[in-house]
C-alpha positions as CSV (number, residue, x, y, z in Angstrom):
1,M,106.8,51.8,108.3
2,A,106.2,51.2,112.0
3,V,105.9,54.5,113.8
4,Q,108.1,54.7,116.9
5,P,106.3,55.8,120.1
6,Q,108.2,59.1,120.3
7,E,107.3,59.9,116.7
8,A,103.7,58.9,117.3
9,A,103.5,61.2,120.3
10,I,104.9,64.1,118.2
11,R,102.3,63.3,115.5
12,R,99.5,63.3,118.1
13,H,100.6,66.5,119.6
14,R,100.5,68.2,116.2
15,L,97.2,66.6,115.2
16,F,95.5,68.0,118.4
17,Y,97.0,71.4,118.0
18,P,94.1,73.9,118.4
19,R,93.2,75.2,115.0
20,P,90.2,75.8,112.7
21,P,88.7,72.8,111.0
22,Q,91.6,71.5,108.9
23,L,91.1,69.3,105.8
24,G,94.8,68.6,105.1
25,W,97.8,70.5,103.7
26,E,98.6,72.5,100.6
27,F,102.0,72.6,99.1
28,R,103.5,75.9,98.1
29,D,107.1,76.6,97.0
30,R,108.2,79.0,99.7
31,W,110.9,80.5,97.4
32,R,108.1,81.9,95.1
33,S,107.5,84.4,97.9
34,Y,111.1,85.6,97.7
35,R,111.2,89.3,97.1
36,P,114.2,90.5,95.0
37,F,115.9,93.7,95.9
38,P,113.7,96.5,94.5
39,H,116.3,99.1,93.7
40,P,118.3,99.0,90.5
41,E,122.1,99.3,90.5
42,P,123.2,102.9,90.5
43,T,124.8,104.2,87.3
44,P,127.7,106.6,87.2
45,P,126.4,110.2,87.1
46,P,127.5,112.5,84.1
47,M,130.2,115.1,84.4
48,P,129.1,118.7,84.8
49,A,128.0,119.8,81.3
50,A,128.9,123.5,81.8
51,L,132.5,122.6,82.8
52,L,133.0,120.3,79.9
53,E,131.7,123.0,77.5
54,R,134.1,125.5,79.0
55,Q,136.9,123.0,78.5
56,R,136.0,122.5,74.9
57,R,135.8,126.2,74.2
58,A,139.2,126.8,75.9
59,A,140.8,124.2,73.8
60,L,139.4,125.9,70.6
61,V,140.6,129.3,71.9
62,L,144.1,127.8,72.5
63,L,144.1,126.4,69.0
64,D,143.2,129.9,67.6
65,R,145.9,131.6,69.6
66,R,148.5,129.2,68.3
67,E,147.4,129.8,64.8
68,D,147.5,133.5,65.4
69,A,150.9,133.2,67.0
70,K,152.3,131.5,63.9
71,R,150.7,133.9,61.4
72,W,151.3,137.2,63.2
73,G,154.5,136.1,64.8
74,L,156.1,135.8,61.3
75,S,154.8,139.2,60.4
76,S,156.0,140.8,63.6
77,G,159.3,139.0,63.4
78,G,159.8,140.2,59.8
79,C,159.1,143.8,60.8
80,L,161.6,143.5,63.6
81,V,164.3,142.0,61.4
82,L,163.8,144.6,58.7
83,G,163.9,147.4,61.2
84,L,167.2,146.1,62.6
85,V,168.6,145.7,59.2
86,F,167.7,149.2,58.2
87,S,169.0,150.5,61.5
88,W,172.3,148.7,61.0
89,S,172.7,150.1,57.4
90,G,171.8,153.6,58.6
91,T,169.2,154.1,55.9
92,A,165.5,155.1,56.5
93,G,166.1,155.6,60.3
94,A,162.5,156.6,61.0
95,V,161.1,153.6,59.0
96,A,163.6,151.3,60.8
97,R,162.5,152.4,64.2
98,L,158.8,152.1,63.2
99,L,159.4,148.5,62.0
100,V,161.3,147.6,65.2
101,V,158.5,149.0,67.4
102,L,155.8,147.3,65.3
103,G,157.7,144.0,65.5
104,L,158.1,144.2,69.3
105,V,154.5,145.2,70.0
106,G,153.1,142.5,67.7
107,T,155.3,139.8,69.2
108,S,154.4,140.8,72.7
109,I,150.7,140.8,72.0
110,V,150.7,137.4,70.3
111,G,152.8,135.9,73.1
112,V,150.6,137.3,75.9
113,R,147.5,136.0,74.2
114,L,149.0,132.6,73.7
115,L,150.1,132.4,77.4
116,I,146.6,133.4,78.6
117,A,145.0,130.7,76.4
118,R,147.4,128.0,77.6
119,W,146.9,128.9,81.3
120,T,143.1,128.9,80.9
121,N,143.1,125.5,79.1
122,S,145.4,124.0,81.7
123,S,143.3,125.3,84.6
124,L,140.1,123.9,83.1
125,D,141.8,120.5,82.4
126,G,142.7,120.3,86.1
127,R,139.2,121.2,87.2
128,V,137.7,118.5,84.8
129,A,140.1,115.9,86.2
130,T,139.2,116.9,89.8
131,A,135.5,116.7,89.0
132,G,136.0,113.3,87.4
133,Q,137.7,112.0,90.5
134,Q,134.9,113.4,92.6
135,V,132.2,111.8,90.4
136,H,134.0,108.5,90.6
137,A,134.4,108.6,94.3
138,D,130.7,109.6,94.8
139,H,129.7,106.7,92.5
140,E,131.9,104.3,94.5
141,R,130.2,105.4,97.7
142,R,126.8,105.0,96.2
143,L,127.7,101.6,94.8
144,A,129.0,100.5,98.2
145,A,125.9,101.7,99.9
146,W,123.7,99.9,97.3
147,Q,125.7,96.7,97.7
148,A,125.5,96.8,101.5
149,A,121.7,97.3,101.3
150,K,121.3,94.6,98.7
151,W,123.2,92.0,100.8
152,A,121.3,93.0,103.9
153,H,118.0,92.6,102.0
154,E,119.0,89.2,100.6
155,R,120.1,87.9,104.0
156,A,116.9,89.1,105.5
157,E,114.8,87.5,102.7
158,Q,116.7,84.2,103.0
159,Q,116.0,84.1,106.7
160,R,112.4,85.0,106.2
161,V,111.9,82.4,103.4
162,N,113.8,79.7,105.4
163,A,111.3,80.3,108.2
164,L,108.3,79.6,106.0
165,A,106.7,76.1,105.6
166,D,106.5,74.0,102.5
167,Y,103.1,72.7,103.5
168,S,100.5,74.7,105.3
169,A,97.1,73.8,106.6
170,V,94.0,74.0,104.4
171,C,90.9,75.1,106.4
172,L,87.4,75.9,105.3
173,S,86.6,79.5,104.8
174,A,85.0,81.4,107.6
175,G,81.2,80.8,107.7
176,C,81.4,77.5,105.8
177,H,80.0,74.7,108.0
178,R,79.3,72.1,105.3
179,L,81.6,69.8,103.3
180,D,80.4,67.2,100.8
181,L,83.2,64.7,99.8
182,F,82.8,62.4,96.8
183,G,84.9,59.4,95.8
184,G,87.9,57.9,97.6
185,S,88.4,54.6,99.3
186,P,88.2,53.4,103.0
187,D,91.9,54.0,103.4
188,S,91.5,57.6,102.0
189,W,88.5,58.3,104.3
190,S,90.3,56.9,107.3
191,A,93.4,59.2,106.8
192,F,91.1,62.2,106.1
193,L,89.1,61.6,109.2
194,V,92.2,61.5,111.3
195,V,93.3,64.9,110.1
196,H,89.9,66.6,109.9
197,G,88.4,64.8,112.9
198,T,91.2,65.8,115.3
199,S,90.9,69.4,114.3
200,L,87.1,69.2,114.9
201,L,87.7,67.7,118.3
202,T,89.8,70.7,119.4
203,A,86.6,72.8,118.9
204,G,84.1,70.6,120.6
205,P,82.3,67.2,120.7
206,L,82.2,65.2,117.5
207,V,79.8,62.5,116.4
208,V,80.9,60.1,113.6
209,V,78.3,57.9,112.0
210,D,80.0,55.2,110.0
211,L,77.7,53.4,107.6
212,T,80.5,52.0,105.4
213,R,81.0,48.7,107.2
214,A,84.7,49.3,106.8
215,G,85.5,50.9,110.1
216,V,86.8,54.2,108.6
217,C,86.7,55.9,112.0
218,H,88.9,53.3,113.8
219,E,92.1,55.3,113.3
220,L,90.5,58.5,114.6
221,A,89.2,56.7,117.7
222,V,92.6,55.2,118.4
223,E,94.4,58.6,118.1
224,A,91.8,60.3,120.2
225,G,92.0,57.7,122.9
226,A,95.8,57.8,123.0
227,A,95.6,61.6,123.3
228,G,93.3,61.3,126.4
229,V,90.1,62.4,124.6
230,S,87.0,60.7,126.0
231,T,85.9,58.3,123.3
232,D,83.0,55.9,122.9
233,V,82.8,53.5,119.9
234,Q,79.5,51.7,119.5
235,V,79.6,48.9,116.8
236,F,76.1,47.9,116.0
237,R,76.3,44.1,115.7
238,P,73.7,41.7,117.2
239,A,75.9,41.0,120.2
240,Q,76.4,44.7,121.0
241,L,72.9,45.9,120.4
242,P,71.6,45.4,124.0
243,V,74.2,47.7,125.5
244,S,73.7,50.5,123.0
245,D,72.4,53.8,124.4
246,L,71.3,55.1,121.0
247,L,67.6,55.4,122.1
248,L,68.1,56.7,125.6
249,G,66.4,60.0,126.3
250,F,63.7,59.7,123.7
251,E,60.1,60.4,124.8
252,P,57.5,57.8,123.6
253,E,56.1,60.1,120.9
254,E,59.6,60.9,119.7
255,L,60.4,57.2,119.6
256,V,57.3,56.5,117.5
257,D,58.3,59.1,115.0
258,L,61.8,57.8,114.9
259,L,60.7,54.2,114.2
260,V,58.3,55.3,111.5
261,E,60.9,57.3,109.6
262,A,63.4,54.5,110.0
263,V,61.0,51.9,108.5
264,H,60.1,54.2,105.5
265,G,63.5,55.9,105.2
266,R,64.5,54.1,101.9
267,D,61.1,54.9,100.4
268,P,60.2,58.5,101.0
269,G,57.5,58.3,98.4
270,A,55.6,55.7,100.3
271,A,51.8,56.2,100.5
272,R,51.0,58.8,103.1
273,H,48.2,56.6,104.5
274,E,50.7,53.8,105.1
275,R,52.9,56.1,107.2
276,L,49.9,57.4,109.1
277,A,48.7,53.8,109.7
278,D,52.1,52.7,111.0
279,R,52.3,55.7,113.3
280,R,48.8,55.1,114.7
281,T,49.7,51.4,115.3
282,L,52.9,52.2,117.1
283,K,51.3,55.0,119.2
284,A,48.6,52.6,120.3
285,V,51.1,49.9,121.4
286,V,53.3,52.4,123.2
287,S,50.4,53.9,125.1
288,A,49.5,50.4,126.3
289,L,53.0,49.8,127.6
290,G,52.9,52.5,130.1
291,D,56.2,54.0,131.3
292,D,58.3,51.0,130.5
293,V,58.8,51.6,126.8
294,S,61.6,49.8,124.9
295,L,62.1,48.6,121.3
296,K,61.9,44.9,122.5
297,R,58.6,45.5,124.3
298,I,57.2,47.4,121.3
299,V,58.0,44.5,119.0
300,A,56.4,42.1,121.5
301,G,53.2,44.3,121.5
302,L,53.2,44.2,117.6
303,R,53.3,40.4,117.8
304,V,50.3,40.4,120.1
305,L,48.4,42.5,117.4
306,A,49.5,40.0,114.8
307,N,48.2,37.1,117.0
308,E,51.8,35.6,117.4
309,P,52.8,33.8,120.6
310,D,55.1,35.5,123.1
311,H,57.4,32.7,124.1
312,E,59.8,34.9,126.0
313,L,57.0,36.4,128.1
314,I,58.3,39.9,127.6
315,L,54.9,41.5,128.3
316,L,52.9,41.0,131.5
317,P,49.6,39.2,131.1
318,G,47.7,42.4,131.7
319,E,49.6,44.2,129.0
320,R,49.0,41.4,126.6
321,T,45.3,41.5,127.3
322,R,45.1,45.3,127.1
323,I,46.9,45.3,123.7
324,A,44.8,42.4,122.3
325,D,41.4,43.7,123.4
326,E,41.6,47.5,123.9
327,V,44.2,48.9,121.5
328,M,42.5,48.0,118.3
329,S,39.2,46.5,117.2
330,V,39.2,43.3,115.3
331,E,38.2,45.1,112.1
332,N,41.0,47.7,112.4
333,R,43.5,44.9,113.2
334,Q,42.5,43.1,110.1
335,R,42.8,46.3,108.0
336,A,46.2,47.1,109.5
337,G,47.5,43.5,109.2
338,A,49.9,44.3,106.3
339,G,51.3,47.3,108.1
340,I,51.8,45.4,111.4
341,A,53.6,42.6,109.5
342,R,55.8,45.2,107.9
343,L,56.7,46.8,111.2
344,I,57.6,43.4,112.7
345,D,59.8,42.5,109.7
346,H,61.8,45.8,110.0
347,L,62.0,46.0,113.8
348,E,62.3,42.4,115.0
349,P,66.0,42.1,114.0
350,L,66.7,45.2,116.1
351,E,64.5,44.5,119.1
352,D,67.4,44.0,121.4
353,L,68.6,47.6,120.8
354,G,69.2,49.3,124.1
355,A,67.7,46.4,126.2
356,Q,70.6,46.6,128.7
357,A,71.7,50.1,128.2
358,A,73.0,52.0,131.1
359,G,72.9,55.8,131.5
360,G,74.7,57.5,128.7
361,R,77.8,59.4,129.5
362,A,79.1,62.6,127.8
363,V,82.1,61.9,125.6
364,R,84.1,64.1,123.3
365,L,84.2,61.6,120.4
366,D,81.2,59.4,119.8
367,C,81.5,56.9,117.0
368,L,78.4,55.0,115.8
369,V,79.6,52.2,113.5
370,L,77.2,50.0,111.4
371,G,78.3,46.4,111.7
372,D,78.5,43.9,108.9
373,A,76.0,41.5,110.4
374,H,72.9,43.4,109.5
375,T,72.3,43.2,105.7
376,G,69.4,43.8,103.5
377,S,66.3,45.5,104.9
378,P,67.3,45.2,108.6
379,G,70.6,46.9,107.8
380,E,68.9,49.7,105.9
381,T,66.5,50.2,108.8
382,L,69.3,50.3,111.3
383,A,71.2,52.8,109.2
384,E,68.2,55.1,109.0
385,L,67.7,54.7,112.7
386,L,71.2,55.7,113.4
387,V,71.0,58.9,111.3
388,R,67.5,59.8,112.6
389,A,68.7,59.4,116.2
390,V,71.7,61.6,115.7
391,S,69.6,64.2,113.9
392,H,67.3,64.3,116.9
393,R,70.4,64.7,119.2
394,V,71.6,67.6,117.0
395,S,68.2,69.3,117.3
396,R,68.2,69.1,121.1
397,S,69.2,71.8,123.5
398,A,72.8,73.1,123.2
399,S,73.9,71.3,126.4
400,G,73.8,67.9,124.7
401,R,74.5,68.9,121.2
402,P,77.7,68.1,119.3
403,T,79.6,70.8,117.5
404,S,80.4,68.6,114.5
405,L,78.8,65.6,112.7
406,V,80.5,63.3,110.2
407,L,78.4,60.9,108.1
408,A,80.5,58.4,106.2
409,G,78.7,56.3,103.6
410,A,75.9,58.9,102.9
411,D,75.1,57.0,99.7
412,R,73.0,54.6,101.8
413,L,70.5,57.4,102.7
414,H,67.9,59.1,100.5
415,L,68.5,62.6,99.2
416,D,65.5,64.0,101.0
417,H,66.6,62.7,104.4
418,L,70.1,64.1,103.8
419,E,68.6,67.5,103.0
420,Q,66.6,67.3,106.2
421,L,69.8,66.4,108.2
422,A,71.7,69.3,106.5
423,T,68.9,71.7,107.4
424,T,68.9,70.6,111.0
425,C,72.7,71.0,111.3
426,R,72.6,74.4,109.7
427,R,69.9,75.7,112.0
428,S,71.7,74.3,115.0
429,G,75.1,75.6,114.0
430,V,76.7,72.1,113.7
431,H,79.5,71.5,111.3
432,L,78.4,68.8,108.8
433,V,80.7,66.5,106.7
434,L,79.1,64.0,104.3
435,L,81.2,61.3,102.7
436,F,79.9,59.8,99.5
437,E,81.5,56.8,97.8
438,H,80.0,57.7,94.4
439,L,79.1,61.0,92.8
440,R,75.5,60.4,92.0
441,D,73.3,62.6,89.8
442,A,71.7,64.0,92.9
443,G,75.1,64.5,94.6
444,T,75.9,67.7,92.7
445,A,72.5,69.2,93.4
446,L,73.0,68.2,97.1
447,A,76.2,70.1,97.6
448,G,75.4,73.2,99.5
449,G,78.9,74.2,100.9
450,A,82.4,73.2,100.1
451,V,82.8,70.2,97.8
452,G,85.8,67.8,97.7
453,F,86.6,65.2,95.1
454,M,88.8,62.2,95.8
455,R,89.6,59.4,93.2
456,L,86.4,58.6,91.3
457,K,85.8,55.1,89.9
458,G,83.6,55.6,86.9
459,H,84.0,57.8,83.8
460,R,80.6,59.3,84.2
461,E,81.3,60.4,87.7
462,A,84.7,61.8,86.7
463,Q,83.1,63.7,83.8
464,A,80.5,65.2,86.2
465,A,83.2,66.2,88.7
466,A,85.3,67.9,85.9
467,D,82.2,69.8,84.8
468,H,81.5,70.9,88.3
469,V,85.1,72.1,88.9
470,G,85.6,73.6,85.5
471,K,88.1,72.3,83.0
472,D,90.1,75.5,82.8
473,H,91.5,75.0,86.3
474,R,94.9,73.6,87.2
475,F,96.1,72.1,90.4
476,L,99.5,71.1,91.9
477,V,100.5,67.9,93.6
478,S,103.8,67.7,95.5
479,Q,106.2,65.0,94.7
480,F,105.8,63.5,98.2
481,T,102.2,62.6,97.8
482,R,102.7,61.4,94.2
483,T,105.3,58.9,95.4
484,L,103.3,57.9,98.5
485,G,100.3,57.0,96.4
486,G,102.2,55.2,93.7
487,S,104.2,52.0,94.3
488,R,104.1,49.8,97.4
489,T,107.0,47.6,98.2
490,M,107.9,45.6,101.4
491,T,111.1,44.1,102.4
492,T,112.1,42.1,105.4
493,G,113.4,44.4,108.2
494,E,113.0,48.0,108.7
495,S,115.3,50.9,107.7
496,E,115.1,54.7,107.4
497,G,117.4,57.3,106.0
498,W,117.3,61.0,105.5
499,S,119.7,63.6,104.1
500,S,119.5,67.3,103.3
501,S,121.9,69.9,101.9
502,S,121.8,73.6,101.3
503,G,124.3,76.3,100.3
504,V,124.6,79.8,99.0
505,S,127.5,81.2,97.0
506,A,128.1,84.7,95.5
507,T,130.8,86.4,93.4
508,E,131.0,90.0,92.5
509,G,133.4,92.3,90.6
510,T,133.5,96.0,89.7
511,S,135.7,98.0,87.3
512,W,135.5,101.7,86.2
513,S,137.6,104.1,84.1
514,T,137.3,107.8,83.2
515,G,139.5,109.8,80.8
516,S,139.6,112.9,78.6
517,N,141.7,113.9,75.6
518,T,142.3,117.1,73.7
519,G,144.2,117.4,70.5
520,I,145.2,120.2,68.1
521,S,146.8,120.0,64.7
522,H,148.2,122.8,62.4
523,T,149.5,122.7,58.8
524,T,151.2,125.8,57.0
525,Q,152.5,125.9,53.4
526,E,156.1,127.2,53.8
527,N,156.7,128.6,50.2
528,A,153.7,130.8,50.1
529,P,154.3,134.6,50.1
530,L,154.0,136.3,53.5
531,G,150.4,136.8,54.5
532,R,149.1,134.7,51.6
533,G,150.0,131.2,52.7
534,T,147.7,128.2,53.1
535,T,146.9,127.3,56.7
536,T,144.9,124.2,57.9
537,R,144.0,123.8,61.6
538,S,141.8,121.4,63.6
539,A,140.9,121.0,67.2
540,G,139.2,118.1,69.0
541,S,138.2,117.1,72.6
542,S,137.0,113.7,73.7
543,R,136.0,112.1,77.0
544,T,135.5,108.5,77.7
545,T,133.8,106.9,80.6
546,G,133.4,103.2,81.0
547,G,132.5,100.7,83.7
548,S,131.5,97.2,84.2
549,R,130.0,95.2,87.1
550,S,129.1,91.6,87.4
551,T,127.3,89.8,90.2
552,T,126.6,86.0,90.4
553,T,124.6,84.5,93.2
554,S,123.6,80.8,93.4
555,R,121.5,79.0,96.0
556,T,121.1,75.3,96.2
557,T,118.8,73.4,98.5
558,G,118.2,69.6,98.5
559,R,116.3,67.2,100.6
560,S,115.8,63.5,100.1
561,G,114.7,60.6,102.2
562,S,113.7,57.0,102.1
563,V,111.7,54.8,104.4
564,S,111.0,51.1,104.1
565,R,109.0,48.7,106.3
566,S,108.1,45.0,106.3
567,E,105.0,43.0,107.3
568,A,104.3,39.3,107.6
569,D,101.7,39.4,104.8
570,G,104.3,40.3,102.3
571,E,102.6,43.5,101.1
572,N,104.9,46.0,99.5
573,W,105.2,49.7,100.6
574,S,107.7,52.4,99.8
575,D,107.7,56.0,101.0
576,A,110.1,58.7,99.6
577,A,109.7,62.2,100.9
578,S,110.7,65.1,98.7
579,V,109.3,68.6,98.5
580,Q,111.5,70.0,95.7
581,R,109.2,69.4,92.8
582,V,105.5,69.5,92.1
583,H,103.3,67.9,89.4
584,E,100.9,70.2,87.6
585,H,97.6,68.8,86.4
586,V,94.8,70.1,84.3
587,V,91.2,69.4,85.5
588,D,90.2,66.5,83.3
589,P,87.9,63.4,83.8
590,T,90.9,61.1,83.5
591,E,92.7,63.0,86.3
592,F,89.9,62.4,88.7
593,Q,90.3,58.7,88.1
594,R,94.0,58.9,88.7
595,L,94.1,61.0,91.8
596,D,96.4,59.8,94.6
597,D,95.0,58.0,97.6
598,H,95.6,60.9,100.0
599,L,94.6,63.8,97.7
600,M,91.4,65.6,97.1
601,L,90.4,68.7,95.1
602,L,88.6,71.2,97.2
603,V,86.1,73.6,95.5
604,E,84.9,76.6,97.4
605,H,83.2,79.9,96.5
606,R,85.1,82.9,97.9
607,G,84.3,86.5,97.1
608,G,82.0,85.5,94.2
609,R,84.6,83.3,92.5
610,R,85.3,79.6,92.4
611,E,88.5,78.6,94.1
612,V,90.1,75.2,93.4
613,R,92.8,73.8,95.7
614,S,94.6,70.5,95.9
615,V,94.6,69.2,99.5
616,E,96.9,66.4,100.7
617,F,96.4,64.5,103.9
618,P,99.0,61.7,104.3
619,L,99.9,61.4,108.0
620,E,103.5,61.0,106.9
621,L,103.6,64.7,106.2
622,L,103.6,65.3,110.0
623,D,107.2,63.8,110.1
624,L,108.5,66.5,107.7
625,P,110.1,69.6,109.3
626,R,108.4,72.3,107.1
627,V,104.7,71.3,107.7
628,A,102.6,74.0,109.4
629,M,99.3,73.4,111.2
630,T,98.0,76.9,110.4
631,P,97.0,78.3,107.0
632,F,99.2,80.4,104.8
633,P,98.5,84.1,104.6
634,D,96.1,85.0,101.9
635,H,98.8,86.7,99.9
636,P,102.2,85.4,101.0
637,G,104.1,87.1,98.2
638,L,103.0,90.7,98.5
639,P,106.1,93.0,98.3
640,L,107.0,94.9,101.4
641,P,108.0,98.6,101.2
642,A,111.5,99.2,99.8
643,P,114.1,99.2,102.6
644,A,115.5,102.6,103.5
645,L,119.2,103.0,102.6
646,P,121.8,105.2,104.4
647,L,122.4,108.7,102.8
648,L,125.9,109.4,101.6
649,T,128.2,111.3,104.0
650,D,131.5,113.1,103.6
651,G,134.4,111.0,104.5
652,G,132.7,109.3,107.3
653,T,132.3,112.5,109.3
654,G,128.5,112.0,109.4
655,A,127.8,115.4,107.8
656,H,125.7,115.2,104.6
657,R,127.2,116.8,101.5
658,G,125.5,119.7,100.0
659,A,124.2,119.6,96.4
660,A,127.1,121.6,95.0
661,H,126.9,120.0,91.6
662,P,124.2,118.6,89.4
663,Y,125.4,115.0,90.1
664,D,125.1,115.4,93.8
665,D,121.9,113.5,95.0
666,P,121.9,112.9,98.7
667,E,118.2,112.2,98.9
668,G,117.9,110.0,95.8
669,V,120.6,107.5,96.2
670,F,119.6,105.4,93.3
671,R,118.7,108.2,90.9
672,A,120.6,108.0,87.6
């Protein structure tokens, strides 16, 4: 998809946002940090136990009084009737009067006791009903306060989570200044260098040495130049060699050491006497050249020692004579003949290097790119020369030293030389990034800082990477990167579409009921003699309290997009952006062979433990709205302190109720 100028400017602005060295982005589901409301729903408090017990006892007393009224009422009534009968008949007047008095007294006593029991029971029933209403009202107020606090918490959490990003920057841990990256392709490295290189440029000067012959730093140079960053790209092809300033600033002795190491770079185990002999030869030639020392004049001097003609007349006659007669004796020249021929073979293809170089200028981004014209031994010598020259620049004073160095195609250099480069960068405080196409046996031993793995081509390399990471680890890949690295389709024309939807719905209902019941039953055998009948009585009291509450909350969020582009070559490409799902993978050799083009596994040691993260770096992520250029907090899901809730008040007057009953709890709103 062709990027519009405005979109490209927005991308560039985000890429050059000042930040720590960024490797890419990490996907995290922001809703996993959602903190649910910490307080449980309040339950109805119990009725006062003492009051319920008094109600139960009063009901039993009333039952007893009714039983006594039936039993003693019959006796008292009988006495009263007999006394009246005797009084009417005029017989046993004293007995009649006694029976009437006993009947009246007994009936009065039974009636008074029954009335007192009924009044006590009715009074307690009213108090229980009043207490139940108060408990229910208190519970409703607590429930309303809980619901208000819950909704406020959920709204605040939704706003907080909606403000979070789906993708956040992945940066190296503090104090880590070394990254070794294995696997990948030129396209993968190019995208990675754009993301990582722009973050390095915000911190200071950056030097990129590209030995891949694929121009992986081209995109970085284009973005830097468009952003106004001073950039210099030197492509080392035969036609560009004369204007290169690679060797500017080297003292003659430093240049001799540089050339010797470049010639013997691919063979660190070369005989010590050969290296010493080559250094002695080059020093003798350089000393004979005076102050005008260049690689072309050095090669011309070597030809003089080898008795070869100087058709270009590069040296002055006096210089030729001095080199031929005074630098070496005939015997030494014959003994060093093989070494002189070796030096000519390695350096002659590069003799034009720096022949027309002007004074070097300070730039923010310096790209040194190995061209595809030099192959075989000259190409290897030039690669070694590039790295040695940059290593010397790193070891210089802080005024001309870069803050970061990227070496792409580190496979072309020997392990010993890479270790020397890493040591130089570590001592100078320079951030070093090494990009290896293959995971060699020495690669794992070389890794001295953070290690990244892109797609590996061979099973043995994938097996070594899985062993290094640990097969018990899992990693996540967002659906966006999975789709981007999968199919490629192209159609004629250009189109783009995007849609998003979100919604929240909630339903809630509450019901509550409280009731009490008291029952009394009595059975008397009618035909039994007075005072000897059969009586059965029972009393019971029951209270029921029930409630139900249901809450349903649903949240839906969706995002989808599609982009298509067309090119004349007919290559197919499709790009679908979605951050709703992730793919989980287990570390396995086959997974390293199937990694997406713009994905790497980063392995770091933090706090004594190994940490594995999946890092995605497609530039299309910069077009998504929820992509941050800063890292996530270390623990984004830590719960915050529980929100404080309002205390209950009396009828909205603002005065706190006193704890008059066991169910009053003004300080513990959610206490059961």
